[in-house]
N, C-alpha and C positions, 0 to 999 in steps of 0.2 A: 291790497298790494297790487302794483301794476304788473301785468303779465308781459312776459318776454316773447311776443308773438313773432317768430322769425320765419315760419314757413307759410306756405299758401297752398292752394290746389293746383299750382303749376305742374304740368307734366309735359311729356314730349320735349325734353330738354335738348337745346342746341349743343350745350357743352357741359362737361363734368370737370370739376376742378378738385384735385386733392392737394390739401396743404400738408406737405410731407412727401417724401420720395423713398421711404424705407419699406420694410417688408409689408407692413399693414397697408400702405398706400398701393404698393405694387399688386397686392392681393385684390384690392378694390378694382383696379383697372383690368386685371386678368378676368375677374368676375363679371364686370359689366360687358366686357367684350364677348364673353362666353354666352350671355343671355341675349346678345343681339343688339347692344347699344352701338350705333353707327356714327354718333356725333363726335365732335372734337374732344380730346382729353388734354388737359394741361396739368402737369404735376409741378408743383411749386416746391422748391427746396429753400427754406428760409435760413439755413444754417451756414451756407458757404457761398463764395462767389466764383471760385476757380476749380477747386478739387472735384474730381468725378464723383457724382452721387450714385447710389445703388441703381436708381431707375435708369440712369443713362447707360449703365453697364449691362443690365440684364433685360431691359424692355426694348421692344422694337416698334418703331413707327409712331411713338407718342412723343408729345412735346414736353421737354423738361426745361423749366425756367429756374435759374439760380440767382438768389439775391440775399446776401446776409443781412438780416433785419435786426436792428438794435432797438428801435422803437416799435413795439407791437402793433401800433396803429397804422404803421406804414404798409402792413399787409393789405389794407383796403385799397390803397392807391395802386399797389402791385397788381391786385386782381383786376382793377379797372384798366390797367395798361395792357393786359394780355387778352382782354375780352371786349366785345362790343356791347354797348349799353342795352341795345335792343335784343340781344341774345337772351334766350331763357337759360339760365345757369343753375347748376346744382353744385354746391360746395360740400364735399364730404371731408369731415374733420378727422385727422389722425393725431394732431398736435394740440393738446389741451390748452396750451398757453395763448392760442389764437382764437379760442371760442368766443371770448367776451368781445374783442374787437369786431369780429364778423357779425355777432349777434347785434351789437349796437348799430353798426353801419346799416344793416338790413332794416332794423326798426326805425331808424331816422330817414330812410329813403335814399341813403347814399349808395346802395347797390340795388338798383331797381331790377326787376325781372330775375331775382335770385332767391333761391331756397337754400337754407342750410339748417340742419338739425343740431341745435346747440344746447342740449341738455334740458335743465329745468326751466319751465316757463314762469316760475316764481322767482327763484333767487339761486343762482349757481354758486354763490358763496357757501351755501349749505352743503355743497358737494366738494368744492375745492379745499375748504378748510376742514380737516378731519375732526378736530376738536368740536367744531360746531356741528358737523355731520353726526357725530355720536350723540350729542345732546338732542338733535332733531329725532334720531331713531329711537332714543330712550323715551321720548315723549309719545311716540306712537305705540310703544309697548308691544311690539310685534316680533322682536328677535333680540337676543343678547348682543352687546358690544363689549370689546375689552375694557376692563376697568382702567380708566385713564384720568390722570390728574394733571393740572397745569404746573409749569415749572417753578411756581412759588412754593409748591409742596416739597416735603422731604420724602424722596422716593424710597429711601431705605426703610422708613417707618411704614410706608404704604405697601411695599412689595418684598422687603428683604434685600439681600445682596444682589439678586438676579432679576433684571427687568429690561425694558426696552426704552430707549430714547428715540422718540419719533418727531421729525420735523412735521409741523401741522399741515403745510402745503407742499406740493411738488415744484411749484414755480413761483418766483418772485420777478415779475415783469418777464424778460426773455432769459432769465437765469434759472438753470436747473438746480434745485436745491438738493442737499444731501439726502440719502435714504435713511431708513431707520437703522439704529445700531443696537445690538444686543450687548449688555454689559454684565459682568459677573462679580464685580467688586467696586468699591468707591474709587480706587485708583483708576480703573478702566473708565468709569463714568467721568472723572475729572479730565482724562485725556480726550474723550469724545467731545465734551463740552468745549474745552480749549480749542479743539479743532474747528468746531462749529463757529466759535467766536472769531477765530483767525480768518474764517471765510466770510465774515461780515454778518453773521447771524446775531440777533439779540435773544435774550432768554425768553421773551414772549413768543418766540417763533417756534419753540418746541414744547413738547409735553412728555410725561412719563406714563408708561403703559405696562400692564402685566405681560409676562411672557407666555405666549400660547405655544402649541406644538410647532416644531420646526421640521417635521417629517414631510417629505415631498407630497405624498398623497393626502395629507391632511389640509392641503390648500385647494379649495373648491370654488369654482365660480359658476353662478347662474348667470347666463349671458344670452344675447340675442337682440330682439327688437321689441319696443313697447310704444304704443299710443293708445288713445282711448277707444279706438275702433278695432285694433288688432294687436296681438302680441305673439311672439314666438320665443319660447324659452328652451334653452339647451343647457345641460350641466356638464362642466368639464372639471378635470382635476389635473394638477401636476404630477408627472412621473419622474422626471429628472429636472433639477433646476441648477442654475449657476448665477452668482456664487452660492455655495451651499447654504441652506437654512433660510435665506431671505432673498434669493435671486429671482430672476425671470424664468419661466418655464422653458426648458430646452426641448422637452417632450411633454406633450399634453394630450390627454385622451377624453373622448366623451364617455359618459356612463349615466345610468338611470337609477341606480340604487342610492337615492338621496333622501333625506328626511323631507317630508312634504312641507314642513315649516319653512324651509329655505325658500321654496317656491311662492308660498303665500306671503311671506315677509317681503320678498322682492317686489311682488305686485303691489303690496300695500305702500311701500316706500316710494316706488315710481309714481303711483297714483297721487300720493300726498304731495310730491314734488311737481306734479303736472308735467311729467317728463315725456319727451317725444324723441325717438331716435334709437340708434344702436347703443348698447351699453354692455359693461361687464361688472357685475356685483360680486365682490370677492369675500370669501368666508374662510376662517381658519378654525381647526378643531382645538378645543380646549380639553386636555386630558384630565384636568382636575375636576371639572364639572360634567365631563362626558357629553359635551354638546358643541355645535358650531357657533362661532361668534363673527359678526359682520365687521370687516376691517376697512373696506373702501368701496366706492363706486367710481368706475371709469366712464365718463360721459362722451364716448367717442368710439370709433372703430379701433379696436385694440389689436395687439400683435397677432393673436391666433384666430381672428375672426374668419379667416379663409376656411378653417375647419368647420365652423358652423354653417358657412354658406354651402360647403360640400355636402353636408348631411341633411340640408333642408332645401336643396334645389335653389340656392341663392335667394332665399326669402328676404334677408336684410336688404340686399341691393335692389331687388324687385320692389320692395315697399318704398325705398328711398326715391326710386325713379318713377314711382306712381304706376307701375305695372301691375296688372291683376294677379291676385294670390287666391287660391282656392280656399284654404283654410289652414289653421294652425296644425302642425304635425305633433301628435301626442308623444309624450316623453318615451313611452314604451316602444314607439316605432322609430326612434332615433338610432341610426346605425353606430356601432362601436368602431371608432377610427382614431388614429394617432396623428397629431400635428407635430412635426419635427422641425426645429430651427436648423436650416441648412448650413449655415456658417458655423454654428456650434457643433454641428454633426461632423463637419470636416476636422475641427480641432480635436474632438473626442476620438474620432477614428485614427487620427494621426498619433494619438497617445496610446493607441492599442485598445481603446475601450469598445470592443466589438459587440458589446451588449446592445448597441444601437440597431444592429441588424435585425434583432428581434422585433423592433417596432416598424421597421421599413416594410415588412411583408404585409402589414395591414395599415399602412400610413403613407404620408406624403411629406416630402421636405419642402419648406417654404424659405427661400427659393430652392429649386432642385439642386442636387449636388454639383451638377455641371455649372449651373448659373452661380452657385455659391463659390465655386473655385475661381470663376472669372472675377467675382466681386472681391475675393480675398486679396487679390493683387493690388486693389485700390483702397482697401479698407483702412490701413494704417494711415495713409496720406489724408484720407477723408477725416478721420478722427482728429488728427493734428490740425487740419484746417479749421474744423469746427470749434476747437478749443483755442484757436488763435495762435498756434505754434507754427514755426517754419522749419 
């Protein structure tokens, strides 16, 4: 199988490009400036043409380029238009849908003097398609995955009345696909599937899956950096999430009391994928079997990576920039800290959920509450513009 060689030994970059302008991209830029990167930074927002994006509101002195992209391959020409060909460029990915166009452009020589860490150097389809990912992991026999069947099967016979309907991929082109849905009856399942079909999905695009625990702290991630010469693993878990049961982490914490099997399985899977770069490997606890099961791999800089940078002295960004790193920080030396979604913190505090103050004494809001308050004034208009509304 042909390798996807997208990186090189280029270092001392002239510019860093983030494809994305949201929290994870802003965290990248804060981090690289903190460790001394003095080159140019270009933050590309591929979702809107006019509305204010987060980076414009809360960042200072960095270049933000907005261009709503309908054809994913157009990202390559946009990168070319905002940089010089002779510049040594590092593209740091926060948007999964643009990984393949960037990887292909570098591989074909359309983006010379450019490095980007684009996941597996074998086949990213094994990551993007969760159904295929589960089969890949099962063949490795290193960790359990949720029992999952394709949409030709009868889920009631497989799981009973309660189960998950999961869309296999997060993206189709530049279109964000629906998230998973938990159903408790045949009537609920019919409504979910009708909704999927009304949004243009076909039955082969989703699968049925056993329901695992929906408790916040039963969602655990092994995350950090991996390549053949160096790795840095940190374990995090959700403390609060929104929406409840299946949402993103509003509060996430580092912790070290984790089964060793999660760490060894993570390394085995990344090695088998010939993976290079930042990652988040997500596990959920199964109360029926009393073990964690792997649900997905995010092959990019994810939302809470700023927490990992803080407790490892910016190891991920140092490695991406080709800066020297002494050695991996052992798990038992990782500090306990909280990552708090600044915008969601404002909403929760406005509703009187003062429990968040408990986490702020040993945590940090991304963005800060002050920056989040500024962004909140523009957030609604941005969401409408991103969805094509006026």
